[in-house]
C-alpha positions in Angstrom: 11.7 14.7 -54.2 8.1 14.9 -55.3 7.1 16.0 -58.7 4.1 18.5 -59.4 1.2 18.5 -61.7 -0.8 21.7 -62.4 -4.4 21.2 -63.4 -5.9 24.7 -63.6 -6.1 25.9 -60.0 -5.3 22.5 -58.5 -1.7 21.5 -57.8 -1.1 17.8 -57.5 1.9 16.3 -55.6 3.3 13.2 -57.3 5.4 10.8 -55.4 6.9 7.7 -57.1 7.1 4.6 -55.1 7.8 0.8 -55.4 4.1 0.0 -55.7 1.7 -1.6 -58.3 -1.1 0.7 -58.5 -1.9 4.5 -58.4 -3.2 6.0 -55.2 -5.0 9.3 -55.4 -5.7 11.1 -52.0 -7.2 14.4 -51.0 -6.1 15.4 -47.6 -7.7 17.7 -44.9 -8.0 20.4 -43.9 -8.0 22.3 -47.2 -7.9 19.5 -49.9 -4.2 18.9 -50.6 -4.0 16.5 -53.6 -1.4 13.8 -53.8 -0.8 10.9 -56.1 1.5 8.0 -55.1 2.4 6.2 -58.4 4.5 3.3 -59.5 8.1 4.2 -60.3 7.8 3.1 -63.9 5.0 5.6 -64.8 5.6 9.1 -66.4 4.1 12.3 -65.6 2.1 12.5 -68.9 0.3 9.3 -68.0 -0.5 10.6 -64.5 -1.7 13.8 -65.9 -4.3 12.0 -68.0 -5.3 10.0 -64.9 -5.6 13.1 -62.8 -7.7 15.0 -65.3 -10.1 12.0 -65.5 -10.5 12.3 -61.7 -10.9 16.1 -61.5 -14.6 16.0 -60.7 -13.9 13.6 -57.9 -11.1 15.7 -56.5 -13.2 18.9 -56.5 -16.0 17.1 -54.7 -13.7 15.8 -52.0 -12.1 19.3 -51.6 -15.6 20.8 -51.2 -16.6 18.3 -48.6 -13.3 18.8 -46.6 -13.5 22.6 -46.7 -17.1 22.6 -45.6 -16.8 20.1 -42.7 -17.2 21.5 -39.2 -14.1 21.5 -37.1 -13.7 21.7 -33.3 -12.2 24.8 -31.9 -8.7 24.4 -30.4 -8.9 23.1 -26.9 -7.1 24.8 -24.0 -8.1 22.3 -21.4 -9.9 24.8 -19.2 -13.1 24.8 -17.2 -16.4 24.5 -19.1 -14.9 23.4 -22.4 -16.9 20.9 -24.3 -15.4 17.4 -24.7 -17.0 14.3 -26.1 -17.0 10.5 -25.2 -19.0 8.1 -27.4 -21.0 10.9 -28.8 -22.0 12.4 -25.5 -21.0 16.0 -24.6 -19.3 16.6 -21.2 -18.2 19.9 -19.7 -14.6 19.8 -18.4 -13.9 20.7 -14.9 -10.3 21.0 -14.0 -9.2 20.3 -10.4 -5.6 20.7 -9.2 -4.3 18.3 -6.5 -1.0 16.4 -5.8 -0.9 13.0 -7.2 -1.1 11.2 -10.6 -3.4 12.9 -13.2 -6.8 11.2 -13.8 -10.2 11.7 -15.4 -13.6 10.9 -13.9 -17.0 11.3 -15.4 -19.8 12.5 -13.2 -23.2 13.1 -14.7 -22.3 15.4 -17.7 -19.0 16.5 -16.3 -15.5 15.4 -17.3 -13.3 16.0 -14.2 -9.7 16.3 -15.0 -7.3 16.2 -12.0 -3.8 17.4 -12.4 -1.0 18.6 -10.3 -0.8 22.4 -9.7 0.8 24.2 -12.5 0.4 21.4 -15.1 0.9 23.0 -18.6 -1.7 22.9 -21.3 0.5 20.7 -23.3 0.8 18.2 -20.5 -3.0 18.3 -20.0 -3.6 17.6 -23.7 -1.2 14.8 -23.7 -2.9 13.1 -20.7 -6.4 13.6 -22.2 -5.2 12.2 -25.5 -3.7 9.1 -23.8 -7.1 8.7 -21.9 -9.1 8.6 -25.1 -6.7 6.1 -26.6 -7.3 3.9 -23.5 -11.1 4.2 -23.9 -10.8 2.9 -27.4 -8.4 0.1 -26.5 -10.9 -1.1 -23.8 -13.9 -0.9 -26.2 -12.3 -2.7 -29.3 -11.6 -6.2 -28.2 -15.2 -7.1 -27.6 -16.3 -5.5 -30.9 -13.5 -7.1 -32.9 -14.3 -10.6 -31.4 -18.0 -10.1 -32.2 -17.5 -9.2 -35.8 -14.7 -11.6 -36.6 -17.1 -14.4 -35.6 -19.9 -12.9 -37.8 -17.7 -12.1 -40.8 -15.5 -15.3 -40.5 -12.1 -13.7 -40.3 -9.4 -13.5 -37.7 -7.2 -10.3 -37.2 -3.7 -10.7 -35.8 -3.5 -7.5 -33.9 -5.1 -4.1 -33.6 -3.5 -0.7 -33.0 -4.9 2.6 -31.8 -3.2 5.9 -32.9 -3.9 9.4 -33.9 -4.7 9.7 -37.6 -5.2 12.8 -39.7 -6.7 11.4 -42.8 -8.4 8.2 -41.9 -10.6 6.6 -39.3 -9.1 3.3 -39.8 -6.9 1.0 -41.9 -6.2 -2.6 -42.6 -3.2 -4.6 -43.7 -4.6 -7.8 -45.1 -1.2 -9.4 -45.6 -0.3 -9.0 -42.0 -3.9 -9.3 -40.7 -3.6 -6.1 -38.7 -6.2 -3.3 -38.2 -5.7 0.3 -37.0 -8.0 2.7 -35.6 -8.0 6.5 -35.1 -8.1 7.4 -31.5 -10.6 10.1 -32.3 -13.3 7.5 -32.7 -13.5 7.4 -28.9 -15.3 10.7 -29.2 -17.9 9.6 -31.7 -21.1 7.5 -31.1 -20.4 3.8 -30.6 -22.4 2.9 -33.8 -19.6 4.7 -35.7 -16.8 2.8 -34.1 -18.7 -0.5 -34.9 -19.0 0.5 -38.5 -15.4 1.2 -38.8 -14.6 -2.2 -37.1 -16.8 -4.0 -39.7 -15.3 -1.9 -42.5 -11.6 -2.7 -41.7 -12.4 -6.4 -40.9 -14.2 -6.8 -44.2 -10.9 -5.7 -46.0 -9.5 -9.0 -44.8 -11.9 -10.5 -47.3 -11.8 -7.8 -50.0 -8.9 -5.3 -50.2 -10.6 -2.8 -52.4 -13.7 -0.6 -52.1 -15.3 -2.4 -55.1 -18.8 -3.9 -55.8 -17.8 -7.1 -53.9 -16.7 -5.0 -50.8 -20.0 -3.1 -50.9 -22.0 -6.3 -51.2 -20.2 -7.7 -48.2 -20.8 -4.5 -46.2 -24.5 -4.6 -47.1 -24.7 -8.3 -45.9 -22.9 -7.8 -42.6 -24.3 -4.3 -41.6 -27.3 -3.2 -43.7 -27.3 0.3 -42.2 -23.6 1.0 -42.6 -24.2 4.0 -44.9 -26.3 5.7 -42.1 -23.4 5.2 -39.7 -20.9 6.5 -42.2 -22.9 9.6 -42.8 -23.1 10.1 -39.0 -19.4 9.8 -38.7 -18.5 12.1 -41.5 -21.0 14.7 -40.5 -19.5 15.0 -36.9 -16.9 17.7 -36.4 -13.3 16.9 -37.1 -10.7 17.4 -34.4 -8.6 20.5 -34.5 -5.1 19.7 -35.7 -1.8 21.3 -36.0 -1.3 20.7 -39.7 2.1 20.5 -41.3 0.8 21.4 -44.7 
């Protein structure tokens, strides 16, 4: 069961784990705060840590609450959908046969069987986005592994609510948020470089920033582009 810290108007969830370091996170959509802490630590120590991070917590909450979000999708005609940063208008066609998506000019044509539910349409479109990312990633990963001088063992594509990507340096694996298929390709490439660089440096420290500057001098521009784009509508549990 989690513990809780109360810091003025901010509630902080504390979860104790078998880990070495403290991990502070602020989650969308409304800025829920969570600390994962080593099991040996006590709440008083964590309270001092959290107080020292209050300004950062408030800044992150402000960013999350201000960030634009997509409206809920119903998978009906004339909805806006995006692929690699380009906007397409959805056109739904009902016909017998397996579902499919085709891009024509600036239209995204979704063919489904008559009577297909909104949930089934959403599931198919989500799978299609995942496949677009799976198709785009091998070439980018190979390109940047060569430039950075690292080798990953495997990549995964999945829906993430709080991250664009992640890296497990011990296993050599990298993960990517399937929502990246909706963003400009430069944003995806930035995340590829970011995660592969973690195979050299685990933390976001000065060494990591120096490596990013060396490999991709304009990475801050791409990060700003990505973080300024609308977040997907989610059904949040918290």
